[in-house]
Backbone of each chain as ProteinMPNN parsed JSONL, in Angstrom:
{"seq_chain_A": "XXXXXXXXXXXXXXXXXXXXXXXXXXXXXXXXXXXXXXXXXXXXXXXXXXXXXXXXXXXXXXXXXXXXXXXXXXXXXXXXXXXXXXXXXXXXXXXXXXXXXXXXXXXXXXXXXXXXXXXXXXXXXXXXXXXXXXXXXXXXX", "coords_chain_A": {"N_chain_A": [[88.678, -4.51, 46.488], [90.299, -2.759, 49.059], [90.954, 0.795, 49.324], [93.27, 1.363, 50.692], [94.705, -0.986, 50.503], [94.959, -1.142, 47.751], [96.419, 1.169, 47.302], [98.8, 0.512, 48.629], [99.693, -1.565, 47.008], [100.093, -0.252, 44.528], [102.007, 1.577, 45.354], [104.209, 0.03, 46.269], [104.847, -1.325, 43.895], [105.466, 0.874, 42.264], [107.672, 1.956, 43.614], [109.549, -0.123, 43.352], [109.796, -0.282, 40.543], [110.379, 2.425, 39.643], [112.565, 3.255, 41.303], [114.186, 1.112, 40.814], [114.786, 1.484, 38.102], [116.054, 3.928, 38.373], [118.337, 3.331, 39.985], [119.535, 1.537, 38.292], [120.139, 3.218, 36.151], [121.912, 4.936, 37.43], [123.988, 3.174, 38.07], [124.754, 2.424, 35.509], [125.591, 4.871, 34.342], [127.689, 5.37, 36.0], [129.709, 3.806, 34.999], [129.736, 4.426, 32.256], [129.644, 7.24, 32.018], [131.537, 8.529, 33.987], [132.261, 11.077, 34.757], [130.015, 12.627, 35.094], [128.045, 15.578, 35.35], [127.275, 17.522, 38.325], [124.805, 18.751, 38.223], [123.412, 17.167, 36.368], [123.297, 14.76, 37.778], [121.771, 15.505, 40.016], [119.493, 16.192, 38.635], [118.635, 13.692, 37.602], [118.014, 12.394, 39.991], [115.983, 14.084, 40.894], [114.031, 13.694, 38.929], [113.396, 10.99, 39.368], [112.424, 11.061, 42.066], [110.381, 12.924, 41.749], [108.652, 11.56, 39.994], [107.906, 9.432, 41.655], [106.547, 10.875, 43.64], [104.389, 12.024, 42.187], [102.971, 9.769, 41.287], [102.297, 8.589, 43.723], [100.669, 10.602, 44.839], [98.62, 10.692, 42.924], [97.54, 8.063, 43.156], [96.666, 8.128, 45.79], [94.737, 10.179, 45.755], [92.929, 9.039, 43.963], [92.094, 6.821, 45.455], [90.81, 8.131, 47.584], [88.713, 9.274, 46.21], [87.36, 6.999, 45.262], [86.503, 5.844, 47.666], [84.715, 7.59, 48.77], [82.223, 8.618, 51.054], [82.19, 6.178, 52.327], [83.087, 4.216, 55.279], [86.032, 5.484, 56.491], [88.276, 4.391, 57.805], [89.006, 1.611, 59.856], [89.322, -0.516, 62.815], [90.784, -2.732, 61.93], [92.277, -1.742, 59.753], [93.882, 0.039, 61.175], [95.307, -1.704, 62.902], [96.771, -3.236, 61.046], [98.267, -1.231, 59.823], [99.754, -0.284, 62.023], [101.329, -2.523, 62.765], [102.794, -2.953, 60.403], [104.164, -0.51, 60.143], [105.742, -0.562, 62.422], [107.563, -2.68, 61.993], [108.769, -1.799, 59.612], [109.962, 0.487, 60.546], [112.154, -0.442, 62.065], [113.688, -1.541, 60.038], [114.309, 0.758, 58.592], [115.702, 2.12, 60.591], [117.986, 0.496, 60.93], [119.151, 0.832, 58.402], [119.643, 3.609, 58.36], [121.428, 3.877, 60.5], [123.567, 2.495, 59.43], [124.165, 4.034, 57.077], [124.539, 6.558, 58.18], [126.351, 6.289, 60.299], [128.338, 4.471, 59.704], [129.039, 4.449, 56.943], [130.104, 7.13, 56.431], [132.782, 6.877, 57.167], [133.893, 5.228, 55.34], [132.922, 5.685, 52.795], [131.775, 8.275, 50.524], [130.056, 11.367, 49.529], [127.946, 10.951, 46.734], [127.57, 8.22, 47.035], [126.75, 7.838, 49.651], [124.394, 9.301, 49.605], [122.894, 7.761, 47.789], [122.835, 5.308, 49.123], [121.362, 5.988, 51.392], [118.913, 6.689, 50.185], [118.31, 4.219, 49.094], [117.914, 2.606, 51.409], [115.732, 3.901, 52.551], [113.875, 3.39, 50.575], [113.802, 0.577, 50.725], [112.745, 0.246, 53.296], [110.222, 1.404, 52.889], [109.204, -0.341, 50.978], [109.095, -2.712, 52.442], [107.213, -1.897, 54.333], [104.919, -1.404, 52.706], [104.614, -3.964, 51.571], [104.056, -5.522, 53.821], [101.621, -4.42, 54.572], [100.055, -5.201, 52.408], [100.218, -8.002, 52.754], [98.961, -8.185, 55.225], [96.308, -7.501, 54.592], [95.663, -9.412, 52.658], [96.467, -12.008, 53.5], [95.598, -12.122, 56.037], [95.118, -11.082, 59.474], [96.043, -11.616, 62.722], [95.839, -11.196, 66.212]], "CA_chain_A": [[89.957, -4.197, 47.132], [90.276, -1.495, 49.785], [91.862, 1.789, 48.746], [94.579, 1.265, 51.364], [95.385, -2.14, 49.924], [95.28, -0.762, 46.375], [97.491, 2.152, 47.376], [100.032, -0.208, 48.993], [100.126, -2.314, 45.819], [100.623, 0.725, 43.569], [103.191, 2.219, 45.928], [105.314, -0.94, 46.254], [105.212, -1.536, 42.487], [106.109, 2.104, 41.787], [109.004, 2.052, 44.222], [110.434, -1.123, 42.748], [110.046, 0.059, 39.135], [111.042, 3.731, 39.465], [113.905, 3.264, 41.907], [114.977, 0.108, 40.095], [115.291, 2.172, 36.907], [116.99, 4.977, 38.805], [119.612, 2.736, 40.398], [120.136, 0.953, 37.083], [120.719, 4.335, 35.398], [123.074, 5.419, 38.19], [125.065, 2.187, 37.904], [125.2, 2.483, 34.121], [126.347, 6.117, 34.118], [128.92, 5.285, 36.786], [130.722, 3.193, 34.139], [129.807, 5.044, 30.927], [129.909, 8.673, 32.169], [131.962, 8.728, 35.387], [132.428, 12.516, 35.055], [128.703, 13.272, 34.93], [128.0, 16.807, 36.153], [126.427, 17.517, 39.532], [123.449, 19.135, 37.797], [122.784, 15.993, 35.749], [123.013, 13.781, 38.846], [120.623, 16.021, 40.786], [118.34, 16.094, 37.734], [118.18, 12.288, 37.589], [117.387, 12.124, 41.298], [114.734, 14.857, 40.945], [113.047, 13.022, 38.054], [112.955, 9.77, 40.061], [111.594, 11.413, 43.228], [109.18, 13.58, 41.233], [107.761, 10.506, 39.475], [107.342, 8.742, 42.835], [105.592, 11.788, 44.278], [103.185, 12.191, 41.366], [102.202, 8.514, 41.296], [101.735, 8.428, 45.075], [99.569, 11.566, 44.979], [97.53, 10.24, 42.052], [96.922, 6.865, 43.734], [95.982, 8.531, 47.028], [93.532, 10.927, 45.377], [91.992, 8.088, 43.361], [91.537, 6.053, 46.57], [89.877, 9.01, 48.309], [87.541, 9.445, 45.351], [86.632, 5.725, 45.229], [85.941, 5.504, 48.971], [83.931, 8.688, 49.335], [80.954, 8.182, 51.647], [82.335, 4.936, 53.089], [83.881, 4.351, 56.498], [87.389, 5.718, 55.998], [89.291, 3.542, 58.423], [88.505, 0.944, 61.058], [90.372, -1.077, 63.677], [91.64, -3.641, 61.158], [93.223, -0.886, 59.037], [94.85, 0.585, 62.133], [96.181, -2.798, 63.351], [97.676, -3.584, 59.952], [99.181, -0.098, 59.658], [100.665, -0.236, 63.18], [102.301, -3.619, 62.699], [103.667, -2.721, 59.246], [105.024, 0.64, 60.445], [106.693, -0.953, 63.469], [108.63, -3.484, 61.392], [109.482, -0.945, 58.65], [110.765, 1.429, 61.331], [113.426, -1.083, 62.416], [114.454, -1.658, 58.791], [114.817, 2.109, 58.326], [116.682, 2.426, 61.636], [119.221, -0.227, 60.596], [119.725, 1.48, 57.225], [120.137, 4.943, 58.702], [122.627, 3.679, 61.327], [124.652, 2.121, 58.515], [124.561, 5.147, 56.196], [124.918, 7.743, 58.95], [127.404, 6.061, 61.294], [129.4, 3.597, 59.183], [129.47, 4.858, 55.604], [130.967, 8.326, 56.369], [134.194, 6.529, 57.368], [134.389, 4.391, 54.234], [132.44, 6.196, 51.506], [131.466, 9.707, 50.57], [129.258, 11.977, 48.475], [126.752, 10.338, 46.153], [127.37, 6.843, 47.53], [125.958, 7.946, 50.884], [123.042, 9.73, 49.181], [122.201, 6.618, 47.18], [122.588, 4.287, 50.156], [120.242, 6.476, 52.216], [117.702, 6.536, 49.367], [118.052, 2.775, 48.974], [117.344, 2.081, 52.656], [114.379, 4.473, 52.683], [113.028, 2.625, 49.642], [113.614, -0.776, 51.268], [111.805, 0.358, 54.425], [108.887, 1.649, 52.333], [108.749, -1.567, 50.312], [108.712, -3.626, 53.531], [105.961, -1.348, 54.88], [103.829, -1.678, 51.761], [104.433, -5.414, 51.412], [103.392, -6.035, 55.025], [100.223, -3.982, 54.499], [99.408, -6.117, 51.455], [100.09, -9.315, 53.398], [97.96, -8.051, 56.286], [94.962, -7.528, 54.01], [95.398, -10.605, 51.838], [96.668, -13.279, 54.201], [94.929, -12.064, 57.33], [95.813, -10.487, 60.61], [95.56, -12.128, 64.002], [96.591, -10.612, 67.335]], "C_chain_A": [[89.866, -2.834, 47.811], [91.248, -0.498, 49.162], [93.233, 1.711, 49.399], [95.398, 0.111, 50.783], [95.849, -1.807, 48.498], [96.463, 0.217, 46.358], [98.825, 1.463, 47.693], [100.583, -0.954, 47.786], [100.77, -1.38, 44.787], [101.955, 1.288, 44.057], [104.4, 1.278, 45.885], [105.796, -1.16, 44.819], [105.974, -0.33, 41.937], [107.535, 2.226, 42.327], [109.988, 1.103, 43.545], [110.803, -0.712, 41.321], [110.87, 1.344, 39.012], [112.452, 3.718, 40.061], [114.803, 2.182, 41.3], [115.602, 0.72, 38.852], [116.34, 3.213, 37.284], [118.351, 4.368, 39.167], [120.311, 2.047, 39.213], [120.823, 2.051, 36.268], [121.98, 4.859, 36.094], [124.267, 4.477, 38.002], [125.664, 2.266, 36.496], [126.065, 3.725, 33.873], [127.655, 6.128, 34.916], [130.067, 4.729, 35.923], [130.869, 3.918, 32.807], [130.153, 6.541, 30.991], [130.353, 8.954, 33.604], [132.117, 10.208, 35.767], [131.118, 13.287, 34.862], [128.603, 14.481, 35.875], [127.05, 16.67, 37.338], [124.977, 17.81, 39.17], [122.709, 17.932, 37.195], [122.419, 14.941, 36.799], [121.794, 14.207, 39.674], [119.354, 15.924, 39.942], [117.768, 14.692, 37.686], [117.434, 11.948, 38.88], [116.033, 12.83, 41.394], [113.648, 14.196, 40.088], [112.494, 11.774, 38.76], [112.022, 10.108, 41.223], [110.295, 12.098, 42.806], [108.165, 12.57, 40.711], [107.094, 9.764, 40.632], [106.248, 9.592, 43.468], [104.296, 11.897, 43.498], [102.318, 10.927, 41.382], [101.548, 8.297, 42.658], [100.54, 9.351, 45.259], [98.362, 11.133, 44.155], [96.791, 9.053, 42.646], [96.124, 7.215, 44.991], [94.678, 9.269, 46.71], [92.478, 10.002, 44.775], [91.314, 7.257, 44.453], [90.512, 6.855, 47.353], [88.577, 9.156, 47.528], [86.694, 8.18, 45.348], [85.88, 5.464, 46.539], [85.065, 6.599, 49.575], [82.59, 8.149, 49.863], [81.052, 6.894, 52.428], [83.107, 5.198, 54.381], [85.35, 4.415, 56.082], [88.386, 4.699, 56.542], [88.675, 2.865, 59.636], [89.664, 0.282, 61.794], [91.32, -2.001, 62.909], [92.699, -2.853, 60.377], [94.312, -0.378, 59.982], [95.813, -0.492, 62.625], [97.226, -3.124, 62.289], [98.722, -2.48, 59.773], [100.209, -0.059, 60.787], [101.747, -1.306, 63.08], [103.296, -3.399, 61.556], [104.659, -1.596, 59.536], [106.105, 0.257, 61.442], [107.874, -1.73, 62.857], [109.458, -2.632, 60.42], [110.379, 0.058, 59.368], [112.13, 0.822, 61.67], [114.314, -1.286, 61.185], [115.109, -0.306, 58.473], [115.918, 2.476, 59.318], [118.026, 1.764, 61.317], [119.923, 0.446, 59.415], [120.331, 2.822, 57.545], [121.379, 4.851, 59.592], [123.815, 3.359, 60.423], [125.123, 3.324, 57.688], [125.085, 6.349, 56.989], [126.108, 7.531, 59.863], [128.548, 5.187, 60.797], [129.947, 4.144, 57.868], [130.33, 6.13, 55.559], [132.45, 8.018, 56.552], [134.775, 5.743, 56.19], [133.996, 4.921, 52.856], [132.185, 7.695, 51.625], [130.538, 10.122, 49.449], [128.036, 11.195, 48.047], [126.504, 8.923, 46.645], [126.521, 6.85, 48.801], [124.518, 8.344, 50.547], [122.255, 8.526, 48.639], [121.913, 5.524, 48.191], [121.405, 4.695, 51.03], [118.922, 6.3, 51.47], [117.308, 5.061, 49.255], [117.391, 2.228, 50.25], [115.951, 2.654, 52.939], [113.423, 3.684, 51.798], [112.765, 1.22, 50.181], [112.6, -0.744, 52.419], [110.379, 0.56, 53.912], [108.325, 0.404, 51.642], [108.309, -2.592, 51.354], [107.362, -3.19, 54.119], [104.772, -1.696, 53.997], [103.541, -3.168, 51.614], [103.728, -6.014, 52.628], [101.921, -5.615, 55.082], [99.453, -4.921, 53.558], [99.188, -7.493, 52.076], [99.011, -9.294, 54.471], [96.545, -8.145, 55.744], [94.663, -8.859, 53.316], [95.49, -11.906, 52.608], [96.06, -13.279, 55.593], [95.797, -11.48, 58.421], [95.193, -11.031, 61.881], [96.441, -11.593, 65.108], [97.522, -11.65, 67.948]], "O_chain_A": [[89.407, -1.866, 47.206], [92.241, -0.889, 48.549], [94.247, 1.96, 48.748], [96.611, 0.216, 50.599], [96.964, -2.139, 48.094], [97.369, 0.116, 45.531], [99.853, 1.789, 47.099], [101.794, -0.976, 47.563], [101.838, -1.669, 44.247], [102.899, 1.453, 43.285], [105.494, 1.693, 45.503], [106.998, -1.179, 44.556], [106.982, -0.476, 41.245], [108.47, 2.553, 41.597], [111.111, 1.482, 43.212], [111.968, -0.78, 40.929], [111.918, 1.361, 38.366], [113.413, 4.121, 39.406], [116.026, 2.32, 41.278], [116.783, 0.515, 38.571], [117.364, 3.363, 36.617], [119.389, 4.841, 38.705], [121.539, 1.992, 39.157], [121.929, 1.863, 35.759], [122.976, 5.182, 35.446], [125.399, 4.917, 37.803], [126.877, 2.191, 36.305], [127.135, 3.636, 33.27], [128.608, 6.813, 34.547], [131.225, 5.114, 36.082], [131.974, 4.025, 32.276], [130.867, 7.051, 30.127], [129.602, 9.564, 34.364], [132.106, 10.553, 36.949], [131.13, 14.466, 34.507], [129.017, 14.42, 37.033], [126.154, 15.826, 37.352], [124.048, 17.218, 39.719], [121.532, 17.711, 37.477], [121.364, 14.31, 36.719], [120.918, 13.402, 39.989], [118.279, 15.615, 40.456], [116.551, 14.516, 37.726], [116.381, 11.311, 38.866], [115.062, 12.267, 41.9], [112.484, 14.149, 40.483], [111.287, 11.53, 38.753], [110.952, 9.513, 41.355], [109.245, 11.889, 43.414], [106.965, 12.704, 40.954], [105.892, 9.499, 40.607], [105.167, 9.1, 43.789], [103.215, 11.865, 44.086], [101.093, 11.003, 41.478], [100.394, 7.875, 42.744], [99.507, 8.93, 45.78], [97.225, 11.195, 44.623], [95.56, 9.024, 42.648], [95.046, 6.669, 45.226], [93.644, 9.009, 47.325], [91.285, 10.155, 45.037], [90.109, 7.015, 44.392], [89.469, 6.329, 47.742], [87.487, 9.161, 48.1], [85.468, 8.25, 45.422], [84.769, 4.935, 46.531], [84.716, 6.54, 50.753], [81.924, 7.342, 49.214], [80.108, 6.531, 53.13], [83.702, 6.261, 54.557], [85.851, 3.516, 55.407], [89.241, 4.207, 55.806], [87.901, 3.485, 60.366], [90.829, 0.484, 61.454], [92.516, -2.05, 63.2], [93.867, -3.24, 60.34], [95.496, -0.364, 59.643], [97.01, -0.233, 62.755], [98.411, -3.271, 62.59], [99.908, -2.758, 59.595], [101.394, 0.17, 60.544], [102.929, -1.03, 63.283], [104.494, -3.63, 61.717], [105.844, -1.706, 59.219], [107.25, 0.695, 61.325], [109.034, -1.462, 63.172], [110.685, -2.722, 60.398], [111.433, 0.433, 58.855], [113.151, 1.503, 61.572], [115.539, -1.213, 61.276], [116.291, -0.233, 58.134], [116.933, 3.064, 58.946], [119.076, 2.398, 61.422], [121.143, 0.611, 59.425], [121.414, 3.149, 57.061], [122.292, 5.664, 59.453], [124.917, 3.874, 60.613], [126.319, 3.601, 57.605], [125.968, 7.069, 56.523], [126.815, 8.488, 60.179], [129.618, 5.165, 61.406], [131.158, 4.285, 57.697], [131.222, 6.21, 54.714], [133.295, 8.812, 56.139], [135.992, 5.61, 56.059], [134.667, 4.635, 51.865], [132.358, 8.293, 52.688], [130.26, 9.346, 48.535], [127.199, 10.82, 48.868], [125.361, 8.467, 46.675], [125.678, 5.975, 48.999], [123.559, 7.815, 51.109], [121.097, 8.315, 48.998], [120.866, 4.88, 48.129], [120.556, 3.871, 51.369], [117.938, 5.825, 52.036], [116.129, 4.71, 49.314], [116.421, 1.474, 50.173], [115.096, 1.969, 53.501], [112.311, 3.35, 52.206], [111.641, 0.725, 50.106], [111.715, -1.595, 52.503], [109.438, -0.037, 54.434], [107.126, 0.13, 51.711], [107.288, -3.259, 51.187], [106.486, -4.018, 54.367], [103.756, -2.21, 54.467], [102.386, -3.587, 51.541], [102.899, -6.912, 52.485], [101.077, -6.361, 55.579], [98.352, -5.372, 53.873], [98.114, -8.08, 51.944], [98.246, -10.246, 54.618], [95.681, -8.783, 56.346], [93.542, -9.364, 53.383], [94.683, -12.812, 52.397], [96.013, -14.316, 56.255], [97.02, -11.397, 58.311], [93.986, -10.927, 62.097], [97.662, -11.54, 64.96], [98.237, -11.35, 68.904]]}, "seq_chain_B": "XXXXXXXXXXXXXXXXXXXXXXXXXXXXXXXXXXXXXXXXXXXXXXXXXXXXXXXXXXXXXXXXXXXXX", "coords_chain_B": {"N_chain_B": [[101.946, -27.761, 70.491], [98.535, -27.54, 69.455], [97.535, -25.161, 67.063], [95.27, -22.661, 67.838], [92.321, -21.005, 66.775], [90.203, -18.126, 66.49], [86.923, -18.696, 65.824], [83.82, -18.03, 64.073], [80.232, -17.364, 63.901], [79.141, -15.613, 62.153], [78.333, -15.483, 59.436], [76.179, -17.323, 59.317], [74.483, -16.163, 61.19], [73.926, -13.73, 59.964], [72.461, -14.663, 57.855], [70.195, -15.689, 59.166], [69.217, -13.33, 60.054], [67.628, -12.226, 58.144], [69.105, -12.257, 55.729], [71.029, -10.23, 56.111], [73.175, -7.762, 54.85], [76.778, -7.69, 54.372], [77.706, -5.132, 54.309], [75.696, -3.702, 55.64], [75.852, -4.824, 58.213], [78.482, -4.075, 58.796], [78.192, -1.296, 58.8], [76.519, -0.963, 61.015], [78.107, -1.889, 63.042], [80.354, -0.375, 62.825], [82.544, -0.753, 61.202], [84.387, -1.495, 58.163], [82.975, -2.986, 55.131], [84.749, -4.786, 54.087], [86.156, -5.621, 56.317], [84.258, -7.092, 57.702], [83.951, -9.129, 55.848], [86.526, -10.238, 55.991], [86.493, -11.138, 58.618], [84.513, -13.146, 58.494], [85.793, -14.891, 56.807], [87.731, -15.803, 58.415], [90.091, -14.435, 58.523], [90.733, -12.428, 60.161], [90.983, -11.432, 63.523], [88.783, -9.97, 65.662], [88.747, -6.954, 67.735], [87.947, -6.954, 71.247], [85.922, -5.165, 71.795], [84.767, -4.754, 69.276], [83.862, -7.332, 68.8], [81.897, -7.589, 70.79], [80.132, -5.631, 69.902], [79.246, -6.745, 67.503], [77.951, -9.045, 68.442], [75.948, -7.795, 69.848], [74.453, -6.588, 67.81], [73.204, -8.83, 66.677], [71.788, -9.659, 68.833], [72.692, -11.664, 70.538], [74.496, -13.673, 72.989], [78.038, -13.299, 73.514], [79.47, -15.745, 73.283], [77.918, -17.225, 71.594], [78.322, -16.232, 69.185], [81.052, -16.07, 68.691], [83.671, -18.497, 68.886], [86.259, -20.292, 70.515], [88.47, -22.295, 69.151]], "CA_chain_B": [[100.551, -27.434, 70.837], [97.722, -27.234, 68.277], [97.213, -23.735, 66.95], [93.823, -22.426, 67.964], [91.883, -19.776, 66.119], [88.869, -17.635, 66.82], [85.954, -18.939, 64.749], [82.574, -17.278, 64.342], [78.995, -17.774, 63.215], [78.574, -14.376, 61.591], [77.649, -15.738, 58.16], [74.883, -17.958, 59.622], [73.641, -15.182, 61.894], [73.447, -12.768, 58.957], [71.414, -15.363, 57.093], [68.985, -15.738, 59.999], [68.733, -11.959, 60.268], [67.033, -11.77, 56.88], [70.197, -12.027, 54.758], [71.644, -8.922, 56.334], [74.404, -7.672, 54.038], [78.02, -7.377, 55.098], [77.773, -3.67, 54.38], [74.765, -3.278, 56.685], [76.452, -5.211, 59.493], [79.647, -3.21, 58.995], [77.719, 0.054, 59.146], [75.967, -0.967, 62.377], [79.199, -2.171, 63.995], [81.329, 0.71, 62.696], [83.738, -1.2, 60.466], [84.136, -1.566, 56.717], [82.451, -4.252, 54.615], [85.894, -5.687, 53.908], [86.516, -6.194, 57.619], [83.264, -8.152, 57.96], [84.312, -10.246, 54.958], [87.738, -10.855, 56.553], [86.062, -11.864, 59.833], [83.809, -14.366, 58.081], [86.763, -15.791, 56.169], [88.707, -16.211, 59.426], [91.368, -13.771, 58.268], [90.924, -11.331, 61.105], [90.414, -11.601, 64.864], [88.377, -8.606, 66.028], [88.97, -6.508, 69.112], [86.859, -7.366, 72.139], [84.836, -4.196, 71.627], [84.113, -5.048, 67.992], [83.144, -8.606, 68.979], [80.675, -7.303, 71.569], [79.212, -4.864, 69.045], [78.638, -7.683, 66.545], [76.993, -9.862, 69.205], [74.825, -6.909, 70.193], [73.618, -6.413, 66.606], [72.396, -10.041, 66.493], [71.056, -9.944, 70.07], [73.175, -12.952, 71.049], [75.678, -13.563, 73.851], [79.297, -13.364, 72.758], [79.922, -17.119, 72.996], [77.116, -17.831, 70.522], [78.799, -15.644, 67.922], [82.46, -16.436, 68.54], [84.134, -19.622, 69.703], [87.711, -20.453, 70.543], [88.699, -23.718, 68.968]], "C_chain_B": [[99.78, -27.045, 69.571], [97.378, -25.74, 68.253], [95.697, -23.541, 66.989], [93.49, -21.062, 67.369], [90.478, -19.408, 66.58], [87.947, -17.874, 65.618], [84.666, -18.172, 65.074], [81.419, -17.778, 63.486], [78.35, -16.589, 62.499], [77.791, -14.634, 60.303], [76.252, -16.32, 58.408], [73.943, -16.954, 60.294], [73.117, -14.112, 60.936], [72.306, -13.374, 58.152], [70.107, -15.367, 57.88], [68.431, -14.348, 60.312], [68.224, -11.383, 58.945], [68.06, -11.439, 55.822], [70.747, -10.608, 54.88], [72.959, -8.859, 55.54], [75.616, -7.377, 54.929], [78.134, -5.87, 55.297], [76.89, -3.139, 55.517], [75.325, -3.61, 58.073], [77.645, -4.311, 59.812], [79.238, -1.816, 59.434], [77.238, 0.106, 60.586], [77.049, -1.198, 63.433], [80.244, -1.044, 63.982], [82.632, 0.267, 62.073], [83.385, -1.283, 58.983], [83.565, -2.941, 56.328], [83.574, -5.268, 54.475], [86.317, -6.341, 55.223], [85.534, -7.299, 58.005], [83.581, -9.376, 57.095], [85.541, -10.985, 55.498], [87.403, -11.657, 57.81], [85.419, -13.192, 59.46], [84.772, -15.388, 57.475], [87.824, -16.276, 57.166], [90.07, -15.584, 59.232], [91.637, -12.636, 59.248], [90.263, -11.67, 62.431], [90.049, -10.214, 65.379], [88.79, -8.244, 67.454], [87.77, -6.949, 69.948], [85.642, -6.448, 71.956], [84.041, -4.485, 70.348], [83.293, -6.332, 68.11], [81.843, -8.391, 69.744], [79.65, -6.549, 70.727], [78.491, -5.797, 68.054], [77.584, -8.536, 67.253], [75.744, -9.049, 69.539], [73.88, -6.722, 69.008], [72.688, -7.615, 66.432], [71.581, -10.392, 67.749], [71.431, -11.282, 70.677], [74.295, -12.721, 72.054], [76.949, -13.808, 73.026], [79.685, -14.786, 72.357], [79.027, -17.849, 71.995], [77.531, -17.284, 69.153], [80.237, -16.083, 67.648], [82.777, -17.658, 69.384], [85.643, -19.803, 69.503], [88.016, -21.931, 70.359], [89.55, -24.055, 67.774]], "O_chain_B": [[100.294, -26.318, 68.721], [96.992, -25.149, 69.261], [94.954, -24.189, 66.253], [94.268, -20.112, 67.451], [89.688, -20.256, 66.996], [88.163, -17.326, 64.538], [84.458, -17.728, 66.204], [81.598, -18.499, 62.505], [77.14, -16.58, 62.272], [76.715, -14.071, 60.102], [75.271, -15.886, 57.805], [72.75, -16.911, 59.994], [71.988, -13.643, 61.085], [71.329, -12.706, 57.816], [69.042, -15.084, 57.331], [67.301, -14.218, 60.782], [68.379, -10.192, 58.674], [67.914, -10.456, 55.095], [70.907, -9.892, 53.892], [73.751, -9.8, 55.566], [75.496, -6.893, 56.054], [78.604, -5.402, 56.334], [77.29, -2.241, 56.258], [75.278, -2.786, 58.987], [77.804, -3.845, 60.94], [79.851, -1.225, 60.323], [77.497, 1.073, 61.302], [76.918, -0.757, 64.575], [80.921, -0.792, 64.979], [83.693, 0.822, 62.36], [82.221, -1.154, 58.604], [83.657, -3.91, 57.081], [83.381, -6.461, 54.714], [86.781, -7.481, 55.235], [85.931, -8.319, 58.568], [83.489, -10.513, 57.556], [85.591, -12.214, 55.466], [87.964, -12.729, 58.037], [85.738, -14.232, 60.036], [84.583, -16.596, 57.616], [88.704, -17.059, 56.812], [91.08, -16.109, 59.7], [92.665, -11.965, 59.161], [89.125, -12.138, 62.465], [90.928, -9.363, 65.519], [89.133, -9.107, 68.262], [86.712, -7.276, 69.41], [84.496, -6.899, 71.963], [82.811, -4.461, 70.345], [82.179, -6.418, 67.594], [80.807, -8.949, 69.383], [78.448, -6.798, 70.828], [77.294, -5.655, 67.804], [76.479, -8.729, 66.747], [74.627, -9.565, 69.512], [72.66, -6.701, 69.174], [71.519, -7.449, 66.081], [70.774, -11.321, 67.723], [70.589, -11.96, 71.265], [74.977, -11.697, 71.994], [76.911, -14.448, 71.974], [80.165, -15.018, 71.247], [79.338, -18.969, 71.591], [77.14, -17.809, 68.111], [80.591, -16.422, 66.519], [82.221, -17.836, 70.468], [86.196, -19.496, 68.447], [87.846, -22.728, 71.282], [89.813, -25.23, 67.515]]}, "name": "protein", "num_of_chains": 2, "seq": "XXXXXXXXXXXXXXXXXXXXXXXXXXXXXXXXXXXXXXXXXXXXXXXXXXXXXXXXXXXXXXXXXXXXXXXXXXXXXXXXXXXXXXXXXXXXXXXXXXXXXXXXXXXXXXXXXXXXXXXXXXXXXXXXXXXXXXXXXXXXXXXXXXXXXXXXXXXXXXXXXXXXXXXXXXXXXXXXXXXXXXXXXXXXXXXXXXXXXXXXXXXXXXXXXX"}
């Protein structure tokens, strides 16, 4: 398995697990502790983003170590990356239009923060999933 | 209309070139071993430049390495 493919698999799994837990915790505390302090909310978000960052960095460094001395990237990697990024960009664009141009009139505060984080995560999951599909199911122009 | 795919003879040509490894072919063409494996499995259609490079390695014209069918 290529390091890029391995990284995409780790990244998609991490996003689903970590942000799934985060949004589950946010939903739970919304009902059990509706008066949760700002510091605690920021702390929860920091733990989730910190975990994502550490796992992403670890997976990337491991991939670099495994592939040392090999050709780093070729045309197939670039084609797969370009197509995945293009589709994920439109997903992100739709999410940002919704959170930035619609939600301010109907929601506020943490709901907007969480919606933005959710759409970023969805775009990243789409990106990673398309990379995985590109490597596993093939890519044809 | 029937879907047509780019097929190739890379596996056979590697065999006739003294069982050249995918890694060796990839190194000479400038792509990874995984890309050569994907080409042989029909999971990837190479760029024209890559196709010419592969044909050049085997000393064959392009249409003896790749076919459209």
